[in-house]
PyMOL commands that place a pseudoatom at each C-alpha (Angstrom):
pseudoatom trace, name=CA, resn=MET, resi=1, chain=A, elem=C, hetatm=0, pos=[0.041, -0.114, 0.006]
pseudoatom trace, name=CA, resn=THR, resi=2, chain=A, elem=C, hetatm=0, pos=[1.422, 3.512, -0.942]
pseudoatom trace, name=CA, resn=GLN, resi=3, chain=A, elem=C, hetatm=0, pos=[0.754, 6.404, 1.175]
pseudoatom trace, name=CA, resn=ASN, resi=4, chain=A, elem=C, hetatm=0, pos=[0.682, 10.005, -0.253]
pseudoatom trace, name=CA, resn=THR, resi=5, chain=A, elem=C, hetatm=0, pos=[3.321, 12.227, 1.352]
pseudoatom trace, name=CA, resn=SER, resi=6, chain=A, elem=C, hetatm=0, pos=[4.229, 15.927, 0.050]
pseudoatom trace, name=CA, resn=SER, resi=7, chain=A, elem=C, hetatm=0, pos=[7.048, 18.146, 1.063]
pseudoatom trace, name=CA, resn=SER, resi=8, chain=A, elem=C, hetatm=0, pos=[4.482, 21.060, 0.867]
pseudoatom trace, name=CA, resn=SER, resi=9, chain=A, elem=C, hetatm=0, pos=[2.666, 19.428, 4.155]
pseudoatom trace, name=CA, resn=ILE, resi=10, chain=A, elem=C, hetatm=0, pos=[5.964, 19.899, 6.288]
pseudoatom trace, name=CA, resn=ALA, resi=11, chain=A, elem=C, hetatm=0, pos=[5.274, 22.369, 9.008]
pseudoatom trace, name=CA, resn=ARG, resi=12, chain=A, elem=C, hetatm=0, pos=[7.546, 25.321, 9.080]
pseudoatom trace, name=CA, resn=ARG, resi=13, chain=A, elem=C, hetatm=0, pos=[8.378, 28.142, 11.570]
pseudoatom trace, name=CA, resn=GLY, resi=14, chain=A, elem=C, hetatm=0, pos=[8.303, 31.591, 10.104]
pseudoatom trace, name=CA, resn=PHE, resi=15, chain=A, elem=C, hetatm=0, pos=[10.906, 34.072, 10.535]
pseudoatom trace, name=CA, resn=MET, resi=16, chain=A, elem=C, hetatm=0, pos=[11.545, 37.961, 10.985]
pseudoatom trace, name=CA, resn=LEU, resi=17, chain=A, elem=C, hetatm=0, pos=[12.936, 39.352, 7.778]
pseudoatom trace, name=CA, resn=VAL, resi=18, chain=A, elem=C, hetatm=0, pos=[14.548, 42.686, 8.544]
pseudoatom trace, name=CA, resn=LEU, resi=19, chain=A, elem=C, hetatm=0, pos=[15.333, 45.208, 5.879]
pseudoatom trace, name=CA, resn=SER, resi=20, chain=A, elem=C, hetatm=0, pos=[17.526, 48.205, 6.953]
pseudoatom trace, name=CA, resn=SER, resi=21, chain=A, elem=C, hetatm=0, pos=[19.308, 51.009, 4.984]
pseudoatom trace, name=CA, resn=PRO, resi=22, chain=A, elem=C, hetatm=0, pos=[19.959, 54.668, 5.166]
pseudoatom trace, name=CA, resn=SER, resi=23, chain=A, elem=C, hetatm=0, pos=[16.883, 56.711, 4.483]
pseudoatom trace, name=CA, resn=GLY, resi=24, chain=A, elem=C, hetatm=0, pos=[16.502, 56.856, 0.564]
pseudoatom trace, name=CA, resn=ALA, resi=25, chain=A, elem=C, hetatm=0, pos=[18.587, 53.750, -0.192]
pseudoatom trace, name=CA, resn=GLY, resi=26, chain=A, elem=C, hetatm=0, pos=[15.535, 51.976, -1.432]
pseudoatom trace, name=CA, resn=LYS, resi=27, chain=A, elem=C, hetatm=0, pos=[14.475, 49.689, 1.278]
pseudoatom trace, name=CA, resn=THR, resi=28, chain=A, elem=C, hetatm=0, pos=[10.759, 50.691, 1.291]
pseudoatom trace, name=CA, resn=THR, resi=29, chain=A, elem=C, hetatm=0, pos=[10.357, 50.130, -2.436]
pseudoatom trace, name=CA, resn=ILE, resi=30, chain=A, elem=C, hetatm=0, pos=[12.240, 46.788, -2.287]
pseudoatom trace, name=CA, resn=ALA, resi=31, chain=A, elem=C, hetatm=0, pos=[10.020, 45.690, 0.653]
pseudoatom trace, name=CA, resn=ARG, resi=32, chain=A, elem=C, hetatm=0, pos=[6.931, 46.633, -1.048]
pseudoatom trace, name=CA, resn=LYS, resi=33, chain=A, elem=C, hetatm=0, pos=[7.857, 44.734, -4.354]
pseudoatom trace, name=CA, resn=VAL, resi=34, chain=A, elem=C, hetatm=0, pos=[8.946, 41.668, -2.275]
pseudoatom trace, name=CA, resn=LEU, resi=35, chain=A, elem=C, hetatm=0, pos=[5.619, 41.612, -0.372]
pseudoatom trace, name=CA, resn=GLU, resi=36, chain=A, elem=C, hetatm=0, pos=[3.834, 41.683, -3.801]
pseudoatom trace, name=CA, resn=SER, resi=37, chain=A, elem=C, hetatm=0, pos=[5.823, 38.648, -4.984]
pseudoatom trace, name=CA, resn=GLU, resi=38, chain=A, elem=C, hetatm=0, pos=[5.976, 36.626, -1.749]
pseudoatom trace, name=CA, resn=LYS, resi=39, chain=A, elem=C, hetatm=0, pos=[2.403, 35.645, -0.601]
pseudoatom trace, name=CA, resn=GLU, resi=40, chain=A, elem=C, hetatm=0, pos=[3.477, 34.027, 2.639]
pseudoatom trace, name=CA, resn=LEU, resi=41, chain=A, elem=C, hetatm=0, pos=[5.299, 37.218, 3.614]
pseudoatom trace, name=CA, resn=VAL, resi=42, chain=A, elem=C, hetatm=0, pos=[3.330, 39.916, 5.575]
pseudoatom trace, name=CA, resn=LEU, resi=43, chain=A, elem=C, hetatm=0, pos=[4.557, 43.408, 6.628]
pseudoatom trace, name=CA, resn=SER, resi=44, chain=A, elem=C, hetatm=0, pos=[5.096, 44.249, 10.337]
pseudoatom trace, name=CA, resn=ILE, resi=45, chain=A, elem=C, hetatm=0, pos=[3.549, 47.820, 10.715]
pseudoatom trace, name=CA, resn=SER, resi=46, chain=A, elem=C, hetatm=0, pos=[5.294, 50.070, 13.026]
pseudoatom trace, name=CA, resn=VAL, resi=47, chain=A, elem=C, hetatm=0, pos=[3.835, 52.629, 15.430]
pseudoatom trace, name=CA, resn=THR, resi=48, chain=A, elem=C, hetatm=0, pos=[5.551, 56.010, 15.226]
pseudoatom trace, name=CA, resn=THR, resi=49, chain=A, elem=C, hetatm=0, pos=[5.310, 59.475, 16.364]
pseudoatom trace, name=CA, resn=ARG, resi=50, chain=A, elem=C, hetatm=0, pos=[6.514, 61.023, 13.016]
pseudoatom trace, name=CA, resn=PRO, resi=51, chain=A, elem=C, hetatm=0, pos=[3.926, 62.987, 11.226]
pseudoatom trace, name=CA, resn=LYS, resi=52, chain=A, elem=C, hetatm=0, pos=[2.036, 61.473, 8.481]
pseudoatom trace, name=CA, resn=ARG, resi=53, chain=A, elem=C, hetatm=0, pos=[3.424, 62.079, 4.908]
pseudoatom trace, name=CA, resn=SER, resi=54, chain=A, elem=C, hetatm=0, pos=[0.864, 62.860, 2.102]
pseudoatom trace, name=CA, resn=SER, resi=55, chain=A, elem=C, hetatm=0, pos=[1.512, 59.447, 0.538]
pseudoatom trace, name=CA, resn=GLU, resi=56, chain=A, elem=C, hetatm=0, pos=[1.239, 57.416, 3.519]
pseudoatom trace, name=CA, resn=ARG, resi=57, chain=A, elem=C, hetatm=0, pos=[-1.870, 55.871, 5.046]
pseudoatom trace, name=CA, resn=GLU, resi=58, chain=A, elem=C, hetatm=0, pos=[-2.808, 55.139, 8.632]
pseudoatom trace, name=CA, resn=GLY, resi=59, chain=A, elem=C, hetatm=0, pos=[-2.774, 51.381, 9.415]
pseudoatom trace, name=CA, resn=SER, resi=60, chain=A, elem=C, hetatm=0, pos=[-1.103, 50.419, 6.165]
pseudoatom trace, name=CA, resn=ASP, resi=61, chain=A, elem=C, hetatm=0, pos=[2.241, 52.318, 6.347]
pseudoatom trace, name=CA, resn=TYR, resi=62, chain=A, elem=C, hetatm=0, pos=[2.368, 53.029, 9.886]
pseudoatom trace, name=CA, resn=PHE, resi=63, chain=A, elem=C, hetatm=0, pos=[0.205, 53.580, 12.993]
pseudoatom trace, name=CA, resn=PHE, resi=64, chain=A, elem=C, hetatm=0, pos=[0.492, 57.285, 14.100]
pseudoatom trace, name=CA, resn=VAL, resi=65, chain=A, elem=C, hetatm=0, pos=[0.573, 58.378, 17.558]
pseudoatom trace, name=CA, resn=ASP, resi=66, chain=A, elem=C, hetatm=0, pos=[1.574, 61.160, 19.846]
pseudoatom trace, name=CA, resn=GLU, resi=67, chain=A, elem=C, hetatm=0, pos=[4.678, 60.895, 21.974]
pseudoatom trace, name=CA, resn=SER, resi=68, chain=A, elem=C, hetatm=0, pos=[2.696, 60.585, 25.204]
pseudoatom trace, name=CA, resn=THR, resi=69, chain=A, elem=C, hetatm=0, pos=[0.708, 57.527, 23.725]
pseudoatom trace, name=CA, resn=PHE, resi=70, chain=A, elem=C, hetatm=0, pos=[4.106, 55.994, 22.465]
pseudoatom trace, name=CA, resn=ILE, resi=71, chain=A, elem=C, hetatm=0, pos=[5.790, 56.293, 26.014]
pseudoatom trace, name=CA, resn=GLN, resi=72, chain=A, elem=C, hetatm=0, pos=[2.903, 54.663, 27.687]
pseudoatom trace, name=CA, resn=MET, resi=73, chain=A, elem=C, hetatm=0, pos=[2.955, 51.827, 25.242]
pseudoatom trace, name=CA, resn=VAL, resi=74, chain=A, elem=C, hetatm=0, pos=[6.886, 51.424, 26.209]
pseudoatom trace, name=CA, resn=LYS, resi=75, chain=A, elem=C, hetatm=0, pos=[5.937, 51.240, 29.845]
pseudoatom trace, name=CA, resn=ASN, resi=76, chain=A, elem=C, hetatm=0, pos=[3.236, 48.710, 29.018]
pseudoatom trace, name=CA, resn=ASN, resi=77, chain=A, elem=C, hetatm=0, pos=[5.970, 46.499, 27.293]
pseudoatom trace, name=CA, resn=GLN, resi=78, chain=A, elem=C, hetatm=0, pos=[3.925, 46.546, 23.981]
pseudoatom trace, name=CA, resn=PHE, resi=79, chain=A, elem=C, hetatm=0, pos=[6.866, 46.740, 21.671]
pseudoatom trace, name=CA, resn=LEU, resi=80, chain=A, elem=C, hetatm=0, pos=[9.081, 43.881, 20.353]
pseudoatom trace, name=CA, resn=GLU, resi=81, chain=A, elem=C, hetatm=0, pos=[11.525, 46.735, 19.655]
pseudoatom trace, name=CA, resn=HIS, resi=82, chain=A, elem=C, hetatm=0, pos=[11.587, 50.430, 19.583]
pseudoatom trace, name=CA, resn=ALA, resi=83, chain=A, elem=C, hetatm=0, pos=[13.977, 53.229, 18.722]
pseudoatom trace, name=CA, resn=GLN, resi=84, chain=A, elem=C, hetatm=0, pos=[14.440, 56.819, 18.178]
pseudoatom trace, name=CA, resn=VAL, resi=85, chain=A, elem=C, hetatm=0, pos=[15.302, 57.915, 14.607]
pseudoatom trace, name=CA, resn=TYR, resi=86, chain=A, elem=C, hetatm=0, pos=[15.833, 61.653, 13.422]
pseudoatom trace, name=CA, resn=GLY, resi=87, chain=A, elem=C, hetatm=0, pos=[13.846, 62.740, 16.515]
pseudoatom trace, name=CA, resn=TYR, resi=88, chain=A, elem=C, hetatm=0, pos=[10.918, 60.426, 16.252]
pseudoatom trace, name=CA, resn=HIS, resi=89, chain=A, elem=C, hetatm=0, pos=[10.068, 57.192, 18.035]
pseudoatom trace, name=CA, resn=TYR, resi=90, chain=A, elem=C, hetatm=0, pos=[9.353, 53.879, 15.979]
pseudoatom trace, name=CA, resn=GLY, resi=91, chain=A, elem=C, hetatm=0, pos=[8.245, 50.763, 17.657]
pseudoatom trace, name=CA, resn=THR, resi=92, chain=A, elem=C, hetatm=0, pos=[6.932, 47.252, 16.462]
pseudoatom trace, name=CA, resn=PRO, resi=93, chain=A, elem=C, hetatm=0, pos=[3.902, 45.979, 18.399]
pseudoatom trace, name=CA, resn=GLN, resi=94, chain=A, elem=C, hetatm=0, pos=[4.424, 42.556, 19.888]
pseudoatom trace, name=CA, resn=ALA, resi=95, chain=A, elem=C, hetatm=0, pos=[1.046, 41.320, 20.118]
pseudoatom trace, name=CA, resn=SER, resi=96, chain=A, elem=C, hetatm=0, pos=[0.729, 39.223, 17.023]
pseudoatom trace, name=CA, resn=ILE, resi=97, chain=A, elem=C, hetatm=0, pos=[4.433, 38.349, 15.949]
pseudoatom trace, name=CA, resn=GLU, resi=98, chain=A, elem=C, hetatm=0, pos=[4.921, 35.108, 17.819]
pseudoatom trace, name=CA, resn=GLU, resi=99, chain=A, elem=C, hetatm=0, pos=[1.435, 33.885, 16.382]
pseudoatom trace, name=CA, resn=LEU, resi=100, chain=A, elem=C, hetatm=0, pos=[2.452, 34.425, 12.785]
pseudoatom trace, name=CA, resn=LEU, resi=101, chain=A, elem=C, hetatm=0, pos=[5.828, 32.815, 13.309]
pseudoatom trace, name=CA, resn=ALA, resi=102, chain=A, elem=C, hetatm=0, pos=[4.180, 29.827, 14.768]
pseudoatom trace, name=CA, resn=MET, resi=103, chain=A, elem=C, hetatm=0, pos=[1.805, 29.567, 11.869]
pseudoatom trace, name=CA, resn=GLY, resi=104, chain=A, elem=C, hetatm=0, pos=[4.763, 29.598, 9.413]
pseudoatom trace, name=CA, resn=THR, resi=105, chain=A, elem=C, hetatm=0, pos=[4.398, 33.051, 8.253]
pseudoatom trace, name=CA, resn=GLU, resi=106, chain=A, elem=C, hetatm=0, pos=[7.168, 35.366, 7.589]
pseudoatom trace, name=CA, resn=VAL, resi=107, chain=A, elem=C, hetatm=0, pos=[7.073, 38.773, 8.936]
pseudoatom trace, name=CA, resn=LEU, resi=108, chain=A, elem=C, hetatm=0, pos=[8.881, 41.806, 7.130]
pseudoatom trace, name=CA, resn=PHE, resi=109, chain=A, elem=C, hetatm=0, pos=[10.388, 44.587, 9.206]
pseudoatom trace, name=CA, resn=ASP, resi=110, chain=A, elem=C, hetatm=0, pos=[11.240, 47.855, 7.809]
pseudoatom trace, name=CA, resn=ILE, resi=111, chain=A, elem=C, hetatm=0, pos=[13.351, 48.968, 10.835]
pseudoatom trace, name=CA, resn=ASP, resi=112, chain=A, elem=C, hetatm=0, pos=[16.891, 50.707, 11.445]
pseudoatom trace, name=CA, resn=TRP, resi=113, chain=A, elem=C, hetatm=0, pos=[19.914, 49.216, 12.966]
pseudoatom trace, name=CA, resn=GLN, resi=114, chain=A, elem=C, hetatm=0, pos=[18.954, 50.126, 16.501]
pseudoatom trace, name=CA, resn=GLY, resi=115, chain=A, elem=C, hetatm=0, pos=[15.576, 47.901, 16.204]
pseudoatom trace, name=CA, resn=THR, resi=116, chain=A, elem=C, hetatm=0, pos=[17.599, 45.300, 14.720]
pseudoatom trace, name=CA, resn=GLN, resi=117, chain=A, elem=C, hetatm=0, pos=[19.856, 45.079, 17.621]
pseudoatom trace, name=CA, resn=GLN, resi=118, chain=A, elem=C, hetatm=0, pos=[17.179, 44.728, 20.048]
pseudoatom trace, name=CA, resn=LEU, resi=119, chain=A, elem=C, hetatm=0, pos=[15.687, 41.888, 17.915]
pseudoatom trace, name=CA, resn=LYS, resi=120, chain=A, elem=C, hetatm=0, pos=[18.777, 40.198, 18.205]
pseudoatom trace, name=CA, resn=GLN, resi=121, chain=A, elem=C, hetatm=0, pos=[18.781, 40.167, 21.905]
pseudoatom trace, name=CA, resn=THR, resi=122, chain=A, elem=C, hetatm=0, pos=[15.353, 38.734, 22.062]
pseudoatom trace, name=CA, resn=ALA, resi=123, chain=A, elem=C, hetatm=0, pos=[14.801, 36.690, 19.157]
pseudoatom trace, name=CA, resn=LEU, resi=124, chain=A, elem=C, hetatm=0, pos=[18.122, 35.842, 17.347]
pseudoatom trace, name=CA, resn=ASN, resi=125, chain=A, elem=C, hetatm=0, pos=[17.004, 32.416, 16.167]
pseudoatom trace, name=CA, resn=ASP, resi=126, chain=A, elem=C, hetatm=0, pos=[14.027, 33.940, 14.333]
pseudoatom trace, name=CA, resn=LEU, resi=127, chain=A, elem=C, hetatm=0, pos=[15.786, 36.817, 12.834]
pseudoatom trace, name=CA, resn=VAL, resi=128, chain=A, elem=C, hetatm=0, pos=[17.211, 37.138, 9.255]
pseudoatom trace, name=CA, resn=SER, resi=129, chain=A, elem=C, hetatm=0, pos=[18.684, 40.517, 8.602]
pseudoatom trace, name=CA, resn=VAL, resi=130, chain=A, elem=C, hetatm=0, pos=[19.625, 42.334, 5.413]
pseudoatom trace, name=CA, resn=PHE, resi=131, chain=A, elem=C, hetatm=0, pos=[21.245, 45.652, 5.154]
pseudoatom trace, name=CA, resn=ILE, resi=132, chain=A, elem=C, hetatm=0, pos=[20.740, 47.734, 1.772]
pseudoatom trace, name=CA, resn=LEU, resi=133, chain=A, elem=C, hetatm=0, pos=[23.514, 50.169, 0.798]
pseudoatom trace, name=CA, resn=PRO, resi=134, chain=A, elem=C, hetatm=0, pos=[23.312, 52.838, -1.943]
pseudoatom trace, name=CA, resn=PRO, resi=135, chain=A, elem=C, hetatm=0, pos=[25.831, 52.655, -4.734]
pseudoatom trace, name=CA, resn=THR, resi=136, chain=A, elem=C, hetatm=0, pos=[27.410, 56.063, -3.594]
pseudoatom trace, name=CA, resn=LEU, resi=137, chain=A, elem=C, hetatm=0, pos=[26.165, 58.769, -1.234]
pseudoatom trace, name=CA, resn=LYS, resi=138, chain=A, elem=C, hetatm=0, pos=[25.725, 60.976, -4.237]
pseudoatom trace, name=CA, resn=ASP, resi=139, chain=A, elem=C, hetatm=0, pos=[23.044, 58.668, -5.462]
pseudoatom trace, name=CA, resn=LEU, resi=140, chain=A, elem=C, hetatm=0, pos=[21.436, 58.583, -1.947]
pseudoatom trace, name=CA, resn=GLU, resi=141, chain=A, elem=C, hetatm=0, pos=[21.382, 62.424, -1.908]
pseudoatom trace, name=CA, resn=LYS, resi=142, chain=A, elem=C, hetatm=0, pos=[19.680, 62.461, -5.351]
pseudoatom trace, name=CA, resn=ARG, resi=143, chain=A, elem=C, hetatm=0, pos=[17.058, 59.898, -4.346]
pseudoatom trace, name=CA, resn=LEU, resi=144, chain=A, elem=C, hetatm=0, pos=[16.125, 61.993, -1.271]
pseudoatom trace, name=CA, resn=TYR, resi=145, chain=A, elem=C, hetatm=0, pos=[15.797, 65.225, -3.352]
pseudoatom trace, name=CA, resn=ILE, resi=146, chain=A, elem=C, hetatm=0, pos=[13.670, 63.463, -5.950]
pseudoatom trace, name=CA, resn=ARG, resi=147, chain=A, elem=C, hetatm=0, pos=[11.372, 61.937, -3.499]
pseudoatom trace, name=CA, resn=GLY, resi=148, chain=A, elem=C, hetatm=0, pos=[10.300, 65.590, -2.598]
pseudoatom trace, name=CA, resn=GLU, resi=149, chain=A, elem=C, hetatm=0, pos=[8.915, 64.624, 0.793]
pseudoatom trace, name=CA, resn=ASP, resi=150, chain=A, elem=C, hetatm=0, pos=[11.622, 66.321, 3.007]
pseudoatom trace, name=CA, resn=SER, resi=151, chain=A, elem=C, hetatm=0, pos=[12.886, 69.993, 3.358]
pseudoatom trace, name=CA, resn=GLU, resi=152, chain=A, elem=C, hetatm=0, pos=[16.408, 70.570, 2.285]
pseudoatom trace, name=CA, resn=GLU, resi=153, chain=A, elem=C, hetatm=0, pos=[17.151, 70.873, 6.021]
pseudoatom trace, name=CA, resn=VAL, resi=154, chain=A, elem=C, hetatm=0, pos=[15.933, 67.425, 6.575]
pseudoatom trace, name=CA, resn=VAL, resi=155, chain=A, elem=C, hetatm=0, pos=[17.891, 66.077, 3.568]
pseudoatom trace, name=CA, resn=ARG, resi=156, chain=A, elem=C, hetatm=0, pos=[20.989, 67.412, 4.768]
pseudoatom trace, name=CA, resn=LYS, resi=157, chain=A, elem=C, hetatm=0, pos=[20.443, 65.755, 8.263]
pseudoatom trace, name=CA, resn=ARG, resi=158, chain=A, elem=C, hetatm=0, pos=[19.450, 62.495, 6.742]
pseudoatom trace, name=CA, resn=MET, resi=159, chain=A, elem=C, hetatm=0, pos=[22.725, 62.715, 4.758]
pseudoatom trace, name=CA, resn=ARG, resi=160, chain=A, elem=C, hetatm=0, pos=[24.866, 63.281, 7.783]
pseudoatom trace, name=CA, resn=GLN, resi=161, chain=A, elem=C, hetatm=0, pos=[23.011, 60.304, 9.533]
pseudoatom trace, name=CA, resn=ALA, resi=162, chain=A, elem=C, hetatm=0, pos=[23.604, 58.090, 6.644]
pseudoatom trace, name=CA, resn=GLN, resi=163, chain=A, elem=C, hetatm=0, pos=[27.209, 58.052, 7.058]
pseudoatom trace, name=CA, resn=HIS, resi=164, chain=A, elem=C, hetatm=0, pos=[26.741, 56.709, 10.560]
pseudoatom trace, name=CA, resn=GLU, resi=165, chain=A, elem=C, hetatm=0, pos=[24.172, 54.170, 9.562]
pseudoatom trace, name=CA, resn=CYS, resi=166, chain=A, elem=C, hetatm=0, pos=[26.372, 52.684, 6.790]
pseudoatom trace, name=CA, resn=SER, resi=167, chain=A, elem=C, hetatm=0, pos=[28.956, 51.855, 9.535]
pseudoatom trace, name=CA, resn=HIS, resi=168, chain=A, elem=C, hetatm=0, pos=[26.609, 49.070, 10.871]
pseudoatom trace, name=CA, resn=TRP, resi=169, chain=A, elem=C, hetatm=0, pos=[26.615, 46.985, 7.716]
pseudoatom trace, name=CA, resn=ALA, resi=170, chain=A, elem=C, hetatm=0, pos=[28.776, 44.225, 9.335]
pseudoatom trace, name=CA, resn=GLU, resi=171, chain=A, elem=C, hetatm=0, pos=[26.069, 43.519, 11.951]
pseudoatom trace, name=CA, resn=TYR, resi=172, chain=A, elem=C, hetatm=0, pos=[23.703, 42.091, 9.479]
pseudoatom trace, name=CA, resn=ASP, resi=173, chain=A, elem=C, hetatm=0, pos=[23.424, 38.554, 7.954]
pseudoatom trace, name=CA, resn=TYR, resi=174, chain=A, elem=C, hetatm=0, pos=[23.284, 39.768, 4.311]
pseudoatom trace, name=CA, resn=VAL, resi=175, chain=A, elem=C, hetatm=0, pos=[24.328, 43.088, 2.482]
pseudoatom trace, name=CA, resn=ILE, resi=176, chain=A, elem=C, hetatm=0, pos=[22.907, 44.115, -0.786]
pseudoatom trace, name=CA, resn=VAL, resi=177, chain=A, elem=C, hetatm=0, pos=[24.308, 47.110, -2.878]
pseudoatom trace, name=CA, resn=ASN, resi=178, chain=A, elem=C, hetatm=0, pos=[21.101, 48.644, -4.494]
pseudoatom trace, name=CA, resn=GLU, resi=179, chain=A, elem=C, hetatm=0, pos=[22.458, 49.496, -7.952]
pseudoatom trace, name=CA, resn=THR, resi=180, chain=A, elem=C, hetatm=0, pos=[19.304, 48.319, -9.687]
pseudoatom trace, name=CA, resn=LEU, resi=181, chain=A, elem=C, hetatm=0, pos=[15.987, 47.886, -8.321]
pseudoatom trace, name=CA, resn=GLU, resi=182, chain=A, elem=C, hetatm=0, pos=[15.089, 44.727, -10.020]
pseudoatom trace, name=CA, resn=GLU, resi=183, chain=A, elem=C, hetatm=0, pos=[18.314, 42.819, -9.070]
pseudoatom trace, name=CA, resn=SER, resi=184, chain=A, elem=C, hetatm=0, pos=[18.032, 43.944, -5.536]
pseudoatom trace, name=CA, resn=ILE, resi=185, chain=A, elem=C, hetatm=0, pos=[14.375, 42.653, -5.273]
pseudoatom trace, name=CA, resn=GLN, resi=186, chain=A, elem=C, hetatm=0, pos=[15.564, 39.337, -6.791]
pseudoatom trace, name=CA, resn=LYS, resi=187, chain=A, elem=C, hetatm=0, pos=[18.379, 39.079, -4.321]
pseudoatom trace, name=CA, resn=VAL, resi=188, chain=A, elem=C, hetatm=0, pos=[15.901, 39.545, -1.353]
pseudoatom trace, name=CA, resn=ARG, resi=189, chain=A, elem=C, hetatm=0, pos=[13.559, 37.078, -2.660]
pseudoatom trace, name=CA, resn=SER, resi=190, chain=A, elem=C, hetatm=0, pos=[16.517, 34.425, -3.082]
pseudoatom trace, name=CA, resn=ILE, resi=191, chain=A, elem=C, hetatm=0, pos=[17.405, 35.162, 0.617]
pseudoatom trace, name=CA, resn=VAL, resi=192, chain=A, elem=C, hetatm=0, pos=[13.705, 34.494, 1.720]
pseudoatom trace, name=CA, resn=GLN, resi=193, chain=A, elem=C, hetatm=0, pos=[13.664, 31.157, -0.315]
pseudoatom trace, name=CA, resn=ALA, resi=194, chain=A, elem=C, hetatm=0, pos=[16.990, 29.917, 1.103]
pseudoatom trace, name=CA, resn=GLU, resi=195, chain=A, elem=C, hetatm=0, pos=[15.816, 30.745, 4.665]
pseudoatom trace, name=CA, resn=ARG, resi=196, chain=A, elem=C, hetatm=0, pos=[12.715, 28.875, 4.350]
pseudoatom trace, name=CA, resn=LEU, resi=197, chain=A, elem=C, hetatm=0, pos=[14.668, 25.799, 3.428]
pseudoatom trace, name=CA, resn=LYS, resi=198, chain=A, elem=C, hetatm=0, pos=[16.882, 25.824, 6.489]
pseudoatom trace, name=CA, resn=ARG, resi=199, chain=A, elem=C, hetatm=0, pos=[16.553, 22.707, 8.454]
pseudoatom trace, name=CA, resn=ARG, resi=200, chain=A, elem=C, hetatm=0, pos=[15.897, 24.239, 11.720]
pseudoatom trace, name=CA, resn=ARG, resi=201, chain=A, elem=C, hetatm=0, pos=[13.030, 26.198, 10.410]
pseudoatom trace, name=CA, resn=GLN, resi=202, chain=A, elem=C, hetatm=0, pos=[11.346, 23.048, 9.044]
pseudoatom trace, name=CA, resn=ILE, resi=203, chain=A, elem=C, hetatm=0, pos=[9.883, 21.868, 12.275]
pseudoatom trace, name=CA, resn=GLY, resi=204, chain=A, elem=C, hetatm=0, pos=[7.929, 19.139, 10.778]
pseudoatom trace, name=CA, resn=LEU, resi=205, chain=A, elem=C, hetatm=0, pos=[10.729, 17.632, 8.965]
pseudoatom trace, name=CA, resn=ALA, resi=206, chain=A, elem=C, hetatm=0, pos=[11.327, 14.833, 11.400]
pseudoatom trace, name=CA, resn=ASN, resi=207, chain=A, elem=C, hetatm=0, pos=[7.677, 13.564, 11.144]
pseudoatom trace, name=CA, resn=PHE, resi=208, chain=A, elem=C, hetatm=0, pos=[7.942, 13.815, 7.298]
pseudoatom trace, name=CA, resn=VAL, resi=209, chain=A, elem=C, hetatm=0, pos=[11.036, 11.583, 7.319]
pseudoatom trace, name=CA, resn=ASN, resi=210, chain=A, elem=C, hetatm=0, pos=[9.303, 9.158, 9.677]
pseudoatom trace, name=CA, resn=ARG, resi=211, chain=A, elem=C, hetatm=0, pos=[6.369, 8.990, 7.438]
pseudoatom trace, name=CA, resn=LEU, resi=212, chain=A, elem=C, hetatm=0, pos=[8.704, 8.138, 4.545]
pseudoatom trace, name=CA, resn=ARG, resi=213, chain=A, elem=C, hetatm=0, pos=[10.308, 5.340, 6.337]
pseudoatom trace, name=CA, resn=GLU, resi=214, chain=A, elem=C, hetatm=0, pos=[6.957, 3.876, 7.472]
pseudoatom trace, name=CA, resn=ILE, resi=215, chain=A, elem=C, hetatm=0, pos=[6.112, 3.722, 3.870]
pseudoatom trace, name=CA, resn=GLU, resi=216, chain=A, elem=C, hetatm=0, pos=[9.374, 1.698, 2.908]
pseudoatom trace, name=CA, resn=LYS, resi=217, chain=A, elem=C, hetatm=0, pos=[8.465, -0.916, 5.530]
pseudoatom trace, name=CA, resn=GLN, resi=218, chain=A, elem=C, hetatm=0, pos=[5.070, -1.577, 4.189]
for i in range(1, 218): cmd.bond("trace and resi %d" % i, "trace and resi %d" % (i + 1))
show_as sticks, trace
zoom trace
């Protein structure tokens, strides 16, 4: 008697995919395109005290709150990680992340190096981190001006900060130089596929192999 076994039925634990980069290096665009292609990947939406940009939507890009609300959430231990960037607070709500990982869902985080360091301390085995670099700082400055969402003063501040942020590249599992958008998207997708195949994430693999062995005995 032959039983049906399928590798697609192997239970898998999800992971947290972190994309970090200096502002304007392309991580948000890359994240959006990867999310469109990888249906088992969902976005972790951060809470922030930063003012909403005209192109952003509440609950889709961020949850926008005032500073007093954010501080209270920190006191209540409601964040998996939180950080202050460019004078504003950002944090990842903790509530549903573990449930998603246990279901085998990958969660994408668009956070900076400070948040990544916090995740390393609390969830290293579930973390996959990718740092995205611009080809040159000139390219980065050009992208910030083209985006047209920040004043010249803010752009200059972001450029100064970018030099510091780039120094954290060695703290990440993977590093991508974003020379062309399509290539960078494909590289991130390749990372996702490879991480899904890691033996320690395939928590149902032992049961699958045992079923295979039982079939051989029949």
